[in-house]
py3Dmol code that shows the C-alpha trace and the ligand (Angstrom):
import py3Dmol

protein = """\
ATOM      1  CA  UNK A   1      -3.640   8.654 -36.315  1.00  0.00           C
ATOM      2  CA  UNK A   2      -5.673  10.346 -33.549  1.00  0.00           C
ATOM      3  CA  UNK A   3      -5.914   8.221 -30.465  1.00  0.00           C
ATOM      4  CA  UNK A   4      -9.039   7.730 -28.395  1.00  0.00           C
ATOM      5  CA  UNK A   5      -8.418   6.553 -24.881  1.00  0.00           C
ATOM      6  CA  UNK A   6     -12.105   6.340 -24.141  1.00  0.00           C
ATOM      7  CA  UNK A   7     -15.263   4.629 -25.309  1.00  0.00           C
ATOM      8  CA  UNK A   8     -18.314   6.901 -25.531  1.00  0.00           C
ATOM      9  CA  UNK A   9     -21.235   5.040 -23.923  1.00  0.00           C
ATOM     10  CA  UNK A  10     -24.131   7.477 -24.422  1.00  0.00           C
ATOM     11  CA  UNK A  11     -22.039  10.371 -23.145  1.00  0.00           C
ATOM     12  CA  UNK A  12     -20.475   8.412 -20.310  1.00  0.00           C
ATOM     13  CA  UNK A  13     -16.795   7.874 -21.075  1.00  0.00           C
ATOM     14  CA  UNK A  14     -15.208   4.553 -20.278  1.00  0.00           C
ATOM     15  CA  UNK A  15     -11.437   4.843 -20.166  1.00  0.00           C
ATOM     16  CA  UNK A  16      -9.581   2.178 -22.115  1.00  0.00           C
ATOM     17  CA  UNK A  17      -6.084   3.060 -20.970  1.00  0.00           C
ATOM     18  CA  UNK A  18      -5.977  -0.374 -19.380  1.00  0.00           C
ATOM     19  CA  UNK A  19      -8.007  -3.495 -20.222  1.00  0.00           C
ATOM     20  CA  UNK A  20     -11.538  -3.332 -18.861  1.00  0.00           C
ATOM     21  CA  UNK A  21     -13.703  -6.139 -17.533  1.00  0.00           C
ATOM     22  CA  UNK A  22     -17.209  -6.761 -18.838  1.00  0.00           C
ATOM     23  CA  UNK A  23     -19.112  -8.997 -16.409  1.00  0.00           C
ATOM     24  CA  UNK A  24     -21.737 -11.311 -17.908  1.00  0.00           C
ATOM     25  CA  UNK A  25     -25.242 -11.184 -16.469  1.00  0.00           C
ATOM     26  CA  UNK A  26     -27.490 -13.734 -18.127  1.00  0.00           C
ATOM     27  CA  UNK A  27     -31.231 -13.292 -17.720  1.00  0.00           C
ATOM     28  CA  UNK A  28     -32.174 -16.312 -19.810  1.00  0.00           C
ATOM     29  CA  UNK A  29     -33.908 -19.339 -18.309  1.00  0.00           C
ATOM     30  CA  UNK A  30     -31.473 -21.748 -20.039  1.00  0.00           C
ATOM     31  CA  UNK A  31     -28.051 -20.161 -19.714  1.00  0.00           C
ATOM     32  CA  UNK A  32     -25.369 -22.833 -19.393  1.00  0.00           C
ATOM     33  CA  UNK A  33     -23.365 -20.729 -16.992  1.00  0.00           C
ATOM     34  CA  UNK A  34     -25.859 -19.645 -14.380  1.00  0.00           C
ATOM     35  CA  UNK A  35     -28.931 -21.792 -15.010  1.00  0.00           C
ATOM     36  CA  UNK A  36     -31.114 -18.710 -15.280  1.00  0.00           C
ATOM     37  CA  UNK A  37     -30.765 -17.728 -11.633  1.00  0.00           C
ATOM     38  CA  UNK A  38     -30.868 -14.021 -12.420  1.00  0.00           C
ATOM     39  CA  UNK A  39     -34.284 -13.674 -14.020  1.00  0.00           C
ATOM     40  CA  UNK A  40     -35.570 -11.730 -11.024  1.00  0.00           C
ATOM     41  CA  UNK A  41     -34.306  -8.135 -10.998  1.00  0.00           C
ATOM     42  CA  UNK A  42     -33.276  -8.307  -7.307  1.00  0.00           C
ATOM     43  CA  UNK A  43     -31.136 -11.400  -7.867  1.00  0.00           C
ATOM     44  CA  UNK A  44     -29.689  -9.822 -11.009  1.00  0.00           C
ATOM     45  CA  UNK A  45     -28.748  -6.636  -9.156  1.00  0.00           C
ATOM     46  CA  UNK A  46     -27.114  -8.613  -6.340  1.00  0.00           C
ATOM     47  CA  UNK A  47     -25.006 -10.583  -8.810  1.00  0.00           C
ATOM     48  CA  UNK A  48     -24.095  -7.472 -10.803  1.00  0.00           C
ATOM     49  CA  UNK A  49     -23.156  -5.604  -7.618  1.00  0.00           C
ATOM     50  CA  UNK A  50     -20.865  -8.450  -6.600  1.00  0.00           C
ATOM     51  CA  UNK A  51     -19.225  -8.346 -10.036  1.00  0.00           C
ATOM     52  CA  UNK A  52     -18.678  -4.575  -9.775  1.00  0.00           C
ATOM     53  CA  UNK A  53     -17.176  -5.000  -6.296  1.00  0.00           C
ATOM     54  CA  UNK A  54     -14.851  -7.658  -7.752  1.00  0.00           C
ATOM     55  CA  UNK A  55     -13.700  -5.261 -10.476  1.00  0.00           C
ATOM     56  CA  UNK A  56     -16.212  -5.290 -13.343  1.00  0.00           C
ATOM     57  CA  UNK A  57     -16.222  -2.058 -15.369  1.00  0.00           C
ATOM     58  CA  UNK A  58     -19.272  -2.903 -17.518  1.00  0.00           C
ATOM     59  CA  UNK A  59     -22.228  -5.238 -16.927  1.00  0.00           C
ATOM     60  CA  UNK A  60     -23.513  -7.090 -20.012  1.00  0.00           C
ATOM     61  CA  UNK A  61     -27.185  -8.052 -19.792  1.00  0.00           C
ATOM     62  CA  UNK A  62     -28.381 -10.787 -22.140  1.00  0.00           C
ATOM     63  CA  UNK A  63     -31.925 -12.102 -22.524  1.00  0.00           C
ATOM     64  CA  UNK A  64     -31.531 -14.328 -25.562  1.00  0.00           C
ATOM     65  CA  UNK A  65     -29.463 -17.479 -25.417  1.00  0.00           C
ATOM     66  CA  UNK A  66     -26.886 -17.656 -28.175  1.00  0.00           C
ATOM     67  CA  UNK A  67     -26.105 -21.284 -27.352  1.00  0.00           C
ATOM     68  CA  UNK A  68     -25.230 -23.219 -30.529  1.00  0.00           C
ATOM     69  CA  UNK A  69     -28.408 -24.694 -31.991  1.00  0.00           C
ATOM     70  CA  UNK A  70     -30.695 -22.474 -29.915  1.00  0.00           C
ATOM     71  CA  UNK A  71     -34.030 -21.147 -31.156  1.00  0.00           C
ATOM     72  CA  UNK A  72     -34.594 -17.409 -31.403  1.00  0.00           C
ATOM     73  CA  UNK A  73     -36.647 -15.729 -28.651  1.00  0.00           C
ATOM     74  CA  UNK A  74     -39.468 -13.343 -29.718  1.00  0.00           C
ATOM     75  CA  UNK A  75     -38.530  -9.716 -29.018  1.00  0.00           C
ATOM     76  CA  UNK A  76     -41.444  -9.227 -26.617  1.00  0.00           C
ATOM     77  CA  UNK A  77     -40.080 -12.040 -24.433  1.00  0.00           C
ATOM     78  CA  UNK A  78     -36.553 -10.660 -24.612  1.00  0.00           C
ATOM     79  CA  UNK A  79     -37.836  -7.213 -23.571  1.00  0.00           C
ATOM     80  CA  UNK A  80     -39.758  -8.756 -20.682  1.00  0.00           C
ATOM     81  CA  UNK A  81     -36.517 -10.327 -19.447  1.00  0.00           C
ATOM     82  CA  UNK A  82     -34.049  -7.487 -19.881  1.00  0.00           C
ATOM     83  CA  UNK A  83     -35.852  -4.154 -19.394  1.00  0.00           C
ATOM     84  CA  UNK A  84     -36.762  -4.605 -15.696  1.00  0.00           C
ATOM     85  CA  UNK A  85     -33.194  -5.749 -15.014  1.00  0.00           C
ATOM     86  CA  UNK A  86     -31.606  -2.806 -16.861  1.00  0.00           C
ATOM     87  CA  UNK A  87     -33.905  -0.377 -15.041  1.00  0.00           C
ATOM     88  CA  UNK A  88     -32.985  -1.854 -11.660  1.00  0.00           C
ATOM     89  CA  UNK A  89     -29.250  -1.941 -12.485  1.00  0.00           C
ATOM     90  CA  UNK A  90     -29.292   1.638 -13.709  1.00  0.00           C
ATOM     91  CA  UNK A  91     -30.650   2.801 -10.360  1.00  0.00           C
ATOM     92  CA  UNK A  92     -28.332   0.612  -8.297  1.00  0.00           C
ATOM     93  CA  UNK A  93     -24.908   0.701  -9.988  1.00  0.00           C
ATOM     94  CA  UNK A  94     -22.494   3.352 -11.262  1.00  0.00           C
ATOM     95  CA  UNK A  95     -21.010   1.388 -14.196  1.00  0.00           C
ATOM     96  CA  UNK A  96     -22.062   1.448 -17.865  1.00  0.00           C
ATOM     97  CA  UNK A  97     -24.552  -1.248 -18.829  1.00  0.00           C
ATOM     98  CA  UNK A  98     -24.416  -3.283 -22.014  1.00  0.00           C
ATOM     99  CA  UNK A  99     -27.295  -5.016 -23.783  1.00  0.00           C
ATOM    100  CA  UNK A 100     -26.484  -8.311 -25.498  1.00  0.00           C
ATOM    101  CA  UNK A 101     -29.040  -8.406 -28.297  1.00  0.00           C
ATOM    102  CA  UNK A 102     -29.388  -8.694 -32.060  1.00  0.00           C
ATOM    103  CA  UNK A 103     -32.872  -7.210 -32.322  1.00  0.00           C
ATOM    104  CA  UNK A 104     -33.413  -3.521 -33.200  1.00  0.00           C
ATOM    105  CA  UNK A 105     -36.539  -3.286 -30.999  1.00  0.00           C
ATOM    106  CA  UNK A 106     -34.564  -4.514 -27.993  1.00  0.00           C
ATOM    107  CA  UNK A 107     -31.623  -2.208 -28.797  1.00  0.00           C
ATOM    108  CA  UNK A 108     -33.877   0.870 -28.809  1.00  0.00           C
ATOM    109  CA  UNK A 109     -35.769  -0.050 -25.636  1.00  0.00           C
ATOM    110  CA  UNK A 110     -32.602  -1.062 -23.793  1.00  0.00           C
ATOM    111  CA  UNK A 111     -30.846   2.194 -24.676  1.00  0.00           C
ATOM    112  CA  UNK A 112     -33.940   4.108 -23.496  1.00  0.00           C
ATOM    113  CA  UNK A 113     -33.751   2.111 -20.230  1.00  0.00           C
ATOM    114  CA  UNK A 114     -30.117   3.122 -19.724  1.00  0.00           C
ATOM    115  CA  UNK A 115     -27.869   0.747 -21.674  1.00  0.00           C
ATOM    116  CA  UNK A 116     -24.741   2.584 -22.838  1.00  0.00           C
ATOM    117  CA  UNK A 117     -23.377  -0.192 -25.015  1.00  0.00           C
ATOM    118  CA  UNK A 118     -25.067  -2.402 -27.613  1.00  0.00           C
ATOM    119  CA  UNK A 119     -23.409  -5.813 -27.856  1.00  0.00           C
ATOM    120  CA  UNK A 120     -24.588  -7.613 -30.990  1.00  0.00           C
ATOM    121  CA  UNK A 121     -23.262 -11.133 -31.573  1.00  0.00           C
ATOM    122  CA  UNK A 122     -24.970 -10.994 -34.982  1.00  0.00           C
ATOM    123  CA  UNK A 123     -22.817  -8.062 -36.136  1.00  0.00           C
ATOM    124  CA  UNK A 124     -25.831  -5.782 -36.838  1.00  0.00           C
ATOM    125  CA  UNK A 125     -26.960  -8.009 -39.715  1.00  0.00           C
ATOM    126  CA  UNK A 126     -30.657  -8.156 -38.708  1.00  0.00           C
ATOM    127  CA  UNK A 127     -32.905  -5.807 -40.719  1.00  0.00           C
ATOM    128  CA  UNK A 128     -32.957  -2.444 -38.932  1.00  0.00           C
ATOM    129  CA  UNK A 129     -30.157  -3.292 -36.480  1.00  0.00           C
ATOM    130  CA  UNK A 130     -27.475  -1.128 -38.112  1.00  0.00           C
ATOM    131  CA  UNK A 131     -29.807   1.899 -38.089  1.00  0.00           C
ATOM    132  CA  UNK A 132     -31.038   1.262 -34.527  1.00  0.00           C
ATOM    133  CA  UNK A 133     -27.461   1.121 -33.265  1.00  0.00           C
ATOM    134  CA  UNK A 134     -26.274   4.108 -35.301  1.00  0.00           C
ATOM    135  CA  UNK A 135     -29.287   6.264 -34.263  1.00  0.00           C
ATOM    136  CA  UNK A 136     -28.509   5.717 -30.577  1.00  0.00           C
ATOM    137  CA  UNK A 137     -25.737   7.467 -28.666  1.00  0.00           C
ATOM    138  CA  UNK A 138     -24.531   4.140 -27.292  1.00  0.00           C
ATOM    139  CA  UNK A 139     -21.244   2.429 -27.960  1.00  0.00           C
ATOM    140  CA  UNK A 140     -21.565  -0.600 -30.235  1.00  0.00           C
ATOM    141  CA  UNK A 141     -19.717  -3.908 -30.055  1.00  0.00           C
ATOM    142  CA  UNK A 142     -19.852  -5.629 -33.423  1.00  0.00           C
ATOM    143  CA  UNK A 143     -19.130  -9.353 -33.222  1.00  0.00           C
ATOM    144  CA  UNK A 144     -18.366 -11.802 -36.002  1.00  0.00           C
ATOM    145  CA  UNK A 145     -20.519 -14.928 -36.219  1.00  0.00           C
ATOM    146  CA  UNK A 146     -20.670 -17.367 -39.102  1.00  0.00           C
ATOM    147  CA  UNK A 147     -24.342 -18.067 -39.867  1.00  0.00           C
ATOM    148  CA  UNK A 148     -26.861 -18.027 -37.002  1.00  0.00           C
ATOM    149  CA  UNK A 149     -26.760 -19.609 -33.526  1.00  0.00           C
ATOM    150  CA  UNK A 150     -28.915 -22.369 -35.016  1.00  0.00           C
ATOM    151  CA  UNK A 151     -26.539 -23.164 -37.853  1.00  0.00           C
ATOM    152  CA  UNK A 152     -23.131 -21.818 -36.868  1.00  0.00           C
ATOM    153  CA  UNK A 153     -21.424 -25.003 -35.696  1.00  0.00           C
ATOM    154  CA  UNK A 154     -22.356 -27.059 -38.791  1.00  0.00           C
ATOM    155  CA  UNK A 155     -18.916 -27.686 -40.282  1.00  0.00           C
ATOM    156  CA  UNK A 156     -17.561 -24.157 -40.165  1.00  0.00           C
ATOM    157  CA  UNK A 157     -15.073 -23.559 -43.001  1.00  0.00           C
ATOM    158  CA  UNK A 158     -12.884 -20.607 -43.869  1.00  0.00           C
ATOM    159  CA  UNK A 159     -10.090 -20.151 -46.395  1.00  0.00           C
ATOM    160  CA  UNK A 160      -8.337 -17.773 -44.007  1.00  0.00           C
ATOM    161  CA  UNK A 161     -10.304 -17.252 -40.819  1.00  0.00           C
ATOM    162  CA  UNK A 162      -8.296 -14.253 -39.599  1.00  0.00           C
ATOM    163  CA  UNK A 163      -8.595 -12.440 -42.937  1.00  0.00           C
ATOM    164  CA  UNK A 164     -12.314 -13.169 -43.250  1.00  0.00           C
ATOM    165  CA  UNK A 165     -13.151 -12.099 -39.688  1.00  0.00           C
ATOM    166  CA  UNK A 166     -11.050  -8.912 -39.910  1.00  0.00           C
ATOM    167  CA  UNK A 167     -12.599  -8.146 -43.320  1.00  0.00           C
ATOM    168  CA  UNK A 168     -16.138  -8.571 -42.004  1.00  0.00           C
ATOM    169  CA  UNK A 169     -15.498  -6.428 -38.926  1.00  0.00           C
ATOM    170  CA  UNK A 170     -13.746  -3.697 -40.943  1.00  0.00           C
ATOM    171  CA  UNK A 171     -16.741  -3.580 -43.305  1.00  0.00           C
ATOM    172  CA  UNK A 172     -19.199  -3.318 -40.389  1.00  0.00           C
ATOM    173  CA  UNK A 173     -17.135  -0.530 -38.822  1.00  0.00           C
ATOM    174  CA  UNK A 174     -17.130   1.332 -42.157  1.00  0.00           C
ATOM    175  CA  UNK A 175     -20.904   0.944 -42.429  1.00  0.00           C
ATOM    176  CA  UNK A 176     -21.314   2.474 -38.965  1.00  0.00           C
ATOM    177  CA  UNK A 177     -18.903   5.304 -39.778  1.00  0.00           C
ATOM    178  CA  UNK A 178     -20.879   5.944 -42.979  1.00  0.00           C
ATOM    179  CA  UNK A 179     -23.989   6.416 -40.830  1.00  0.00           C
ATOM    180  CA  UNK A 180     -22.172   9.018 -38.757  1.00  0.00           C
ATOM    181  CA  UNK A 181     -21.018   6.881 -35.834  1.00  0.00           C
ATOM    182  CA  UNK A 182     -17.699   8.203 -34.512  1.00  0.00           C
ATOM    183  CA  UNK A 183     -14.801   5.811 -33.997  1.00  0.00           C
ATOM    184  CA  UNK A 184     -14.944   6.236 -30.219  1.00  0.00           C
ATOM    185  CA  UNK A 185     -18.304   4.428 -30.147  1.00  0.00           C
ATOM    186  CA  UNK A 186     -17.118   1.305 -31.979  1.00  0.00           C
ATOM    187  CA  UNK A 187     -15.713  -1.960 -30.544  1.00  0.00           C
ATOM    188  CA  UNK A 188     -14.818  -5.054 -32.601  1.00  0.00           C
ATOM    189  CA  UNK A 189     -15.005  -8.691 -31.474  1.00  0.00           C
ATOM    190  CA  UNK A 190     -13.885 -11.780 -33.445  1.00  0.00           C
ATOM    191  CA  UNK A 191     -16.611 -13.908 -31.825  1.00  0.00           C
ATOM    192  CA  UNK A 192     -14.788 -16.863 -30.305  1.00  0.00           C
ATOM    193  CA  UNK A 193     -16.823 -20.048 -30.649  1.00  0.00           C
ATOM    194  CA  UNK A 194     -19.428 -18.577 -32.966  1.00  0.00           C
ATOM    195  CA  UNK A 195     -19.151 -20.732 -36.082  1.00  0.00           C
ATOM    196  CA  UNK A 196     -15.527 -21.681 -35.489  1.00  0.00           C
ATOM    197  CA  UNK A 197     -13.644 -24.891 -34.813  1.00  0.00           C
ATOM    198  CA  UNK A 198     -10.961 -25.071 -32.135  1.00  0.00           C
ATOM    199  CA  UNK A 199      -8.377 -24.553 -34.882  1.00  0.00           C
ATOM    200  CA  UNK A 200     -10.183 -21.405 -36.095  1.00  0.00           C
ATOM    201  CA  UNK A 201     -10.432 -20.058 -32.540  1.00  0.00           C
ATOM    202  CA  UNK A 202      -6.722 -20.641 -31.953  1.00  0.00           C
ATOM    203  CA  UNK A 203      -5.782 -18.910 -35.226  1.00  0.00           C
ATOM    204  CA  UNK A 204      -7.968 -15.928 -34.307  1.00  0.00           C
ATOM    205  CA  UNK A 205      -6.581 -15.702 -30.790  1.00  0.00           C
ATOM    206  CA  UNK A 206      -2.962 -15.883 -31.907  1.00  0.00           C
ATOM    207  CA  UNK A 207      -3.789 -13.327 -34.614  1.00  0.00           C
ATOM    208  CA  UNK A 208      -5.515 -10.838 -32.311  1.00  0.00           C
ATOM    209  CA  UNK A 209      -2.836  -8.209 -32.975  1.00  0.00           C
ATOM    210  CA  UNK A 210      -4.040  -8.043 -36.581  1.00  0.00           C
ATOM    211  CA  UNK A 211      -7.576  -7.217 -35.485  1.00  0.00           C
ATOM    212  CA  UNK A 212      -6.211  -4.698 -32.965  1.00  0.00           C
ATOM    213  CA  UNK A 213      -4.308  -3.047 -35.828  1.00  0.00           C
ATOM    214  CA  UNK A 214      -7.606  -2.085 -37.532  1.00  0.00           C
ATOM    215  CA  UNK A 215      -7.609   0.777 -35.042  1.00  0.00           C
ATOM    216  CA  UNK A 216     -10.704   0.068 -32.958  1.00  0.00           C
ATOM    217  CA  UNK A 217     -10.794  -1.273 -29.418  1.00  0.00           C
ATOM    218  CA  UNK A 218     -11.106  -5.073 -29.443  1.00  0.00           C
ATOM    219  CA  UNK A 219     -13.315  -7.108 -27.097  1.00  0.00           C
ATOM    220  CA  UNK A 220     -12.507 -10.764 -26.409  1.00  0.00           C
ATOM    221  CA  UNK A 221     -15.014 -13.247 -24.997  1.00  0.00           C
ATOM    222  CA  UNK A 222     -13.535 -16.662 -24.238  1.00  0.00           C
ATOM    223  CA  UNK A 223     -14.710 -17.057 -20.634  1.00  0.00           C
ATOM    224  CA  UNK A 224     -15.712 -20.672 -19.845  1.00  0.00           C
ATOM    225  CA  UNK A 225     -15.962 -21.449 -23.565  1.00  0.00           C
ATOM    226  CA  UNK A 226     -15.579 -24.920 -25.025  1.00  0.00           C
ATOM    227  CA  UNK A 227     -12.317 -23.949 -26.776  1.00  0.00           C
ATOM    228  CA  UNK A 228     -10.780 -23.785 -23.288  1.00  0.00           C
ATOM    229  CA  UNK A 229     -12.477 -27.033 -22.339  1.00  0.00           C
ATOM    230  CA  UNK A 230     -10.973 -28.639 -25.448  1.00  0.00           C
ATOM    231  CA  UNK A 231      -7.474 -27.305 -24.693  1.00  0.00           C
ATOM    232  CA  UNK A 232      -7.748 -28.885 -21.224  1.00  0.00           C
ATOM    233  CA  UNK A 233      -8.903 -32.270 -22.576  1.00  0.00           C
ATOM    234  CA  UNK A 234     -12.693 -31.879 -22.528  1.00  0.00           C
ATOM    235  CA  UNK A 235     -12.790 -30.131 -19.158  1.00  0.00           C
ATOM    236  CA  UNK A 236     -16.389 -29.397 -18.090  1.00  0.00           C
ATOM    237  CA  UNK A 237     -17.505 -25.786 -17.741  1.00  0.00           C
ATOM    238  CA  UNK A 238     -17.108 -25.622 -13.917  1.00  0.00           C
ATOM    239  CA  UNK A 239     -13.397 -26.398 -14.284  1.00  0.00           C
ATOM    240  CA  UNK A 240     -12.530 -23.573 -16.687  1.00  0.00           C
ATOM    241  CA  UNK A 241     -12.056 -20.613 -14.321  1.00  0.00           C
ATOM    242  CA  UNK A 242      -8.249 -20.634 -14.289  1.00  0.00           C
ATOM    243  CA  UNK A 243      -8.038 -21.168 -18.041  1.00  0.00           C
ATOM    244  CA  UNK A 244     -10.470 -18.292 -18.572  1.00  0.00           C
ATOM    245  CA  UNK A 245      -8.409 -15.939 -16.422  1.00  0.00           C
ATOM    246  CA  UNK A 246      -5.163 -16.901 -18.183  1.00  0.00           C
ATOM    247  CA  UNK A 247      -6.805 -16.414 -21.582  1.00  0.00           C
ATOM    248  CA  UNK A 248      -8.060 -12.965 -20.528  1.00  0.00           C
ATOM    249  CA  UNK A 249      -4.516 -11.954 -19.568  1.00  0.00           C
ATOM    250  CA  UNK A 250      -3.128 -13.298 -22.855  1.00  0.00           C
ATOM    251  CA  UNK A 251      -5.787 -11.379 -24.797  1.00  0.00           C
ATOM    252  CA  UNK A 252      -4.794  -8.208 -22.955  1.00  0.00           C
ATOM    253  CA  UNK A 253      -1.179  -8.879 -23.906  1.00  0.00           C
ATOM    254  CA  UNK A 254      -2.231  -9.026 -27.574  1.00  0.00           C
ATOM    255  CA  UNK A 255      -3.909  -5.630 -27.192  1.00  0.00           C
ATOM    256  CA  UNK A 256      -7.551  -6.468 -26.374  1.00  0.00           C
ATOM    257  CA  UNK A 257      -9.167  -3.574 -24.468  1.00  0.00           C
ATOM    258  CA  UNK A 258     -12.234  -5.309 -23.030  1.00  0.00           C
ATOM    259  CA  UNK A 259     -12.613  -8.894 -21.825  1.00  0.00           C
ATOM    260  CA  UNK A 260     -16.107 -10.334 -21.395  1.00  0.00           C
ATOM    261  CA  UNK A 261     -16.074 -12.740 -18.457  1.00  0.00           C
ATOM    262  CA  UNK A 262     -18.148 -14.641 -15.911  1.00  0.00           C
ATOM    263  CA  UNK A 263     -15.501 -14.898 -13.166  1.00  0.00           C
ATOM    264  CA  UNK A 264     -14.628 -11.286 -12.479  1.00  0.00           C
ATOM    265  CA  UNK A 265     -12.376 -11.639  -9.405  1.00  0.00           C
ATOM    266  CA  UNK A 266     -10.115 -14.208 -11.076  1.00  0.00           C
ATOM    267  CA  UNK A 267      -9.969 -12.057 -14.214  1.00  0.00           C
ATOM    268  CA  UNK A 268      -9.089  -8.924 -12.242  1.00  0.00           C
ATOM    269  CA  UNK A 269      -6.138 -10.755 -10.638  1.00  0.00           C
ATOM    270  CA  UNK A 270      -4.963 -12.099 -13.995  1.00  0.00           C
ATOM    271  CA  UNK A 271      -5.129  -8.648 -15.604  1.00  0.00           C
ATOM    272  CA  UNK A 272      -3.276  -7.067 -12.677  1.00  0.00           C
ATOM    273  CA  UNK A 273      -0.439  -9.566 -13.098  1.00  0.00           C
ATOM    274  CA  UNK A 274      -0.420  -9.069 -16.865  1.00  0.00           C
ATOM    275  CA  UNK A 275      -0.176  -5.322 -16.359  1.00  0.00           C
ATOM    276  CA  UNK A 276       2.661  -5.581 -13.871  1.00  0.00           C
ATOM    277  CA  UNK A 277       4.694  -8.308 -15.556  1.00  0.00           C
ATOM    278  CA  UNK A 278       3.449  -8.694 -19.118  1.00  0.00           C
ATOM    279  CA  UNK A 279       4.475  -6.859 -22.224  1.00  0.00           C
ATOM    280  CA  UNK A 280       3.444  -3.225 -22.405  1.00  0.00           C
ATOM    281  CA  UNK A 281       0.588  -2.573 -24.776  1.00  0.00           C
ATOM    282  CA  UNK A 282       0.402   0.829 -26.421  1.00  0.00           C
ATOM    283  CA  UNK A 283      -2.546   3.169 -26.250  1.00  0.00           C
ATOM    284  CA  UNK A 284      -5.712   2.127 -28.065  1.00  0.00           C
ATOM    285  CA  UNK A 285      -6.277   3.857 -31.369  1.00  0.00           C
ATOM    286  CA  UNK A 286      -9.418   4.966 -33.135  1.00  0.00           C
ATOM    287  CA  UNK A 287     -10.174   4.025 -36.699  1.00  0.00           C
ATOM    288  CA  UNK A 288      -9.699   7.651 -37.685  1.00  0.00           C
ATOM    289  CA  UNK A 289      -7.248   8.717 -40.388  1.00  0.00           C
TER     290      UNK A 289
END
"""
ligand_1 = """\
22
LIG
C -24.294 -20.484 -24.617
C -23.276 -20.455 -25.567
C -24.512 -19.404 -23.803
C -22.487 -19.340 -25.711
C -23.708 -18.301 -23.917
C -22.712 -18.273 -24.883
C -19.907 -13.429 -26.579
C -20.931 -12.501 -26.448
C -21.642 -14.446 -25.849
C -18.639 -13.002 -27.078
C -19.589 -10.810 -27.244
C -21.000 -16.977 -23.765
C -21.804 -17.097 -25.028
N -20.371 -14.642 -26.172
N -20.779 -11.201 -26.779
N -22.013 -13.148 -26.001
N -18.538 -11.684 -27.397
N -19.400 -9.527 -27.594
O -20.116 -17.835 -23.594
O -17.680 -13.762 -27.262
O -21.246 -16.118 -22.919
S -22.752 -15.646 -25.341
"""
view = py3Dmol.view(width=600, height=400)
view.addModel(protein, "pdb")
view.setStyle({"model": 0}, {"cartoon": {"style": "trace"}})
view.addModel(ligand_1, "xyz")
view.setStyle({"model": 1}, {"stick": {}})
view.zoomTo()
view.show()
């Protein structure tokens, strides 16, 4: 099987020979993690710059809250939030930028403004999203979510969560490949916390190697999530930094190639220790062959 050590982000190659850090930059007014402090482009750039200095390899810009139960934001509002920030980041920072969106209009405008990665928590299920992503030159992270942010935590049920999530992601990757997207533009993400109970999240995390074996780079986002709060006995979000860093290192040990995190410095330390002392993870593979 041919091996791709890089992710093609609109012609800019991100090496995946070691796990990479995606720093989260929320530009929503209601984000649970930052309280919407980064709505102004200058504040957003300052925060992103600090994340890059702490070791972030990608900055993920999100303008729509995906909080469980949240209402969708009209695309015009999402554009108003993210485009000025992407434009400012593009001019200020050397790293690839990611756009966290499910809307085809936002994907196209964000890519035109310099985003090199489309991060869709809805797995490209919105009408037009698959085509918008495929038509771009950007890398695409396809995430699994059961239902919609509004409905996803209503009694999630699976017969076999690992099989269902891997099956969904494999099908989405095939759909992209069928539209001409090469394997080195595709990333898969099991979507921790999106329509999953703690038990489902644990089964997915412990089964990450199975998702990795599909042959695409895997992204893991567990930073500050309630599954970590639950493991620590209902620990509030401010007390989840250490758990998030440990989980990032464990994910890397299972073969994840990108970790999406809020606390970049702690994650960088955890990944450095994993790399020095943890089990060796082989090169990432493409889905080719
Ligand atoms: C409220 C609830 C606000 C949940 C934010 C969140 C992921 C993501 C998010 C992920 C990928 C968060 C989530 N999570 N994109 N976007 N993977 N690819 O905790 O796990 O940041 S939003």
